[in-house]
N, C-alpha and C positions, 0 to 999 in steps of 0.2 A: 501793673499792681507794684505797690511800693511797700517794701518792708523794712524793718530795723533788724539788727541780730535779736535772734529768737533764742529763748531761755530753754535749758535742755528738755524741761519737760514737755515742749511740744513736739507733735509726731512729724517724723520726716516728711518729705516729699518724694512721691507722689502720695497726695489722700484724697480722700472723698469726705465731703461733706453730709451730716444727715440731719434735716431739721426737724427740732422736736418739740417745737410750739412756742406761743409767744410768751414772753417773758412779763413784757408791760407796754403800752402804748407811751407815747411821749409828744409833747408840743412840737419838736422838730424831727424826729426819728422814731421808729419803731424797733422795740428791743426783743430779738429772738434768741432762743437757745439753740446751739446745734452740737452735734458729735461729730469730731473730725476723727478719722481714722486713716491711719497711715498703711503704706504698703507692707512693713513687717508686722502689721495687726495691732500697733499700739494705738491707743486712743486717747483722748481729753476733751472734755467740756470747754465750750467757748462761747462768747456772746456775738452776734453778729446783728450790729445796727443798722437799719434801714434808713435812710434817709428820706424823709416824705418830700415830693416836689412841694417849690414855693408856689408854683403856680400850676392848676389842672387845666389841662387844654382841650379835654375831650371826655365826654360822658363815659364812666367806666375805667378811665385809665388808672385809677388807684387800685379798683378790683382785680384788672389785668395784672397789677404788680404785687399781687398778693397783699396789698397795705390796708388796714382798717380804716384810718381816718384820715383827713387832710391836714397840712401842718396848722398849728394855732400859733406859730411864732411870727410875731409881728415887730415892725419899726427896728428892721436889722440893720438898717443905714448907720444908726450910732453904733454898733459894734464893729462894723465895717471900716470905722475910719482909721487912717494909717495903714490899711492894707490896699494897695494901689495896684491895679492893672499897668504893666510898663507900654502895650502896645494900643495905640489909638485907636484902632479896630476894635479892640476888646473893650476897651472904656465905652465907647458908644452902643456896642452892643447891649452891656449891661445896663446904658441909660435906658436904652429903648425895651430892655427885656425880650429881644428876640429869642427863638428857640435858641441860637446859639450862646447866646446871652445868659438865659438860664441855665444852660451846660456848665460855661463859665463859672457862675455864680454856687453851682451844685459843688463842682468840684473844689473851689476856694474852701466850701464850708468844710467838707471831709478831710480834705488836705490840712488843713488849718488844725482842725482837732487832733489828727495825728502827730505832726510837728510838735504842738505844743505838748501833748500827754507823752511823748517821746522824750522831750527835752526833761519835763518833771521827773520821769521815771528815772531818769539817769543821774538826776539830783538825789534820788532817795524819798522823794514824796509818795507815799502811800494810793498811787492810781492803778487802776489795772492796765495789765501791760498791752502795750498798742501792737497787734500782730501785723495787721497790713490793710489797706484800703484800696478802693476802687473808685470809680467816679460818683457812686451813690451807696457805697456800704462801706463799714468799718468792722473789722474783726478785732474782738480785745479778749483779752483772760476773763474769765467766768469767775466771779467771787461769790462762793457758796459751796453746798455738796451735792451730791447724786437726789438728796431728798428736799432741797430747795435752795433758792437763791439767798444771797445776803439781803436781810430787809434795809428799806431806807430806814434813816435815824430816825424820820418822824414817826415810823411804825413799830420801833424797836421797842422792847422792854428792857429797860435799863433802871436799875437801884441806883441808891443816892452814889455809890463808891463809883459805879459804872459811868454815871454821868459827868463825875468828877474826872475822871480819866478821859472821857471823851472830848471833854471842855481842853483839857490840858493839850491832847493831841490836835484839837483844832487850832489852837493858838500856834503849836510848834509848826503844824502844816502851813498856815498862813503866812508865817514868819518866812518860810523857805520859798513858798511860792512868788511871795512878793520880792523876797531877795534875789529872785531869779528874773524880776520885772515882768511878771504876769498878774492879772487880777481874772477872776474866774469868771465874774459878770453877771451870773445868774445863781448865785450859792445860796442854798436853804437847807433846812434841812431833809428834804426831799432829793438834792444833790449830794448827800452823803451816805455813805452805807456803814452800817455797823455788824463787823464779824469776828467772833471769836476773840474779843477784847480789841479790836482794833477798828480805827473809823478811815473808813476809803473815801477821797473824792474822786467823783466821776461828773460825767457832762461837761465836754469843755468846747463844744462848736464855737461858743461866743465869747472864748476868753481874748482879753484885751492886752496887747502891749502897753504897758505903763507908761512908756516912754513917749510912744509914737500916738498914742491915743488921747486927744485932748478931753475927753470924758471920762480917762482911768482913774482918776481919785474918786469922782462923783460914784462911779460903780463898785470901787473899793468899799467905800463908806457905805453903801447899801449893803452889800455883802456882808459886811462885818456885824453892821446893825441888825440885820435880819437875823443871823444865826445867833446874836447875842440876846435878842429877845424871846427866841425860841428857848435856849438854856435857862434864862431867868424864869420864864413861866413854867418849866418843867422845874424848878425848885433849887437850880443851880444859878444864881446872879453873876452875870457878866457884864461890865461896863463898857458898852459898844464904843462910845465916845473914846474911853482910855486905849482900848486895844487898838482902834484906829490909829492914833495917836503915836501909839509903841510902834507900829509897823512902819510909819514914816520915817 
């Protein structure tokens, strides 16, 4: 297991994780809520992101893993450009999508999301704190309270002033992200959370290195125009093309 330096509010090891139920399914992962309790009795709520297998080799495999539905994520080769396997054996396994190749790709996506979010968290971007990851799970900070998780921006009830504030935070967050050389790659009002007046960026498994991936600018343009269109439809106009140009 890999970890980054944990903030003080996380419980000390050894700890026990108690599953509390499904928060939401996703196209690449299932999001569950867990309660982590340390040996000293302290506890906190965390999110456990369980990545759905890209391919299912046997009937009943998803059920045995406790996952409700298969991955709906497609065309991931566009996102993987710029992420190369060093060993020839590994590259061949991925090309053939053998069992070993599938495990490599699963770890590549989980580890990649953890590394990107760790780097962005260190810069001050409002992302859930990345706690740890294994081959197929990613544990991160829970945004919400005991009564419920923070809503996706698309489902939040925002007044005009809050909408303007969210738009300002969006532009500042995008500038910080691009300044660090990253593109979200799948940004929309469903991959943003709104909680206590703050906008949170989530879901980074497909994040792109702007310099290494030749499709980086295209994905950045799509991200920006997607969210700009959503804000415009909600009554707070954002010029997507102007925002895209400012980020460059």
